[in-house]
N, C-alpha and C positions, 0 to 999 in steps of 0.2 A: 724850436727847430722842427718839431713835428708839424706845426702850423705852416711853416714855409714849404715843406714837402707836399702838404695837402694842396696848397695854392698852386704850386708848380704842376702837380698831377692834374688838377682841375683845368689849368690853362692848356696843358698838352692834350687832354681829352677834348676840350672845346675846339682846339685847332684841328684835331683829327676829324671830328664831326663836321666842321665847316668845310674841310676838304672833300668829304664824302658827299656833301650836299650839292656841290657844283663840280661835276666830273668832265665838263667840256663836251659832252655828247648829247646835250639837250637840243631838240629840234626847235628851229625858229618857226614863227608863224608862216603859213603858206603864203606865197605872193598873191596879190590880188589878181583876179581875172582881168585881162585886157578888155577894152571896149569892143574890139573886133570879136574876141572869143565870146563875150557876153551876148553880142548880137547873133553870132552863129548858134550859140546854145539856145537862145530864144526862138530862132527860126526852126531849129530841129524840133524843139518841144511843141511849137505850134503845128508843124507838119504832122507829128505823131498824133496830136490831139484831133487833128482834122481828118484822120483816117478812121472811118467808122468801124472797120474790122478790129482795130486796136483798142476800141473803147473798153475800159475796165482792166486793161493790161497795166502792170506796174513796171514802167520803163523809165529809166533815168538817163540823162545824157550829160556829157562833160566835154567841152571843146577846148583845145589847146593848139594854137597856130593852125586852125582849120581842120585838125585831126579830131574827129569826134569818137568818143567811146560810149557805147550803149551798155547799160547794165540793167538788171531787173529780172523779172520772171514773166513768161507767157505760157499759154496752155498747150501750144504745139509748134512744130518746126516751121510750119507755114507762117505763123505770126512772127516768128523770129526773123525769117527771111523778109517778110513784108516791112518790119520795122527798119531793117537795114536798108532796103531799097528806098523807103520813104525818106530816111535820114539823108541818104546820098543826094537826093533831089533838092534838099534845102539850100538856101542861099548861104554862101560862105564855106560850105563843106568841101574839103579837099580829099579826105579819106574817112572811112568808118571802120572802127574795130568793134565787132559785135561780140560782146561778152554776156549776152542775154542767156539765161538758163531756161530750158524747157521743163515745165513741171511734169512730174511723172504721175 
């Protein structure tokens, strides 16, 4: 009888642990970037690299439906502005969100 209770307790404990492992709130993998977004992103990165004043700056870009988000760090407010205006000129860009931080 004791053996039966132990098996039932173990089965119940296993079921509880299995339920905790999958709570339904797990994120799925991010969708792949579309070809147009990848092209826009490459165009922005190329434009930023071609701007001599931005050499050495750590700027990242991400495009989604033509909307580009810039992140990273620059040395001053002028370089932040320059990165934004440079990105706006790149092919495929519809808008730019400038989230670049100015180093203090």
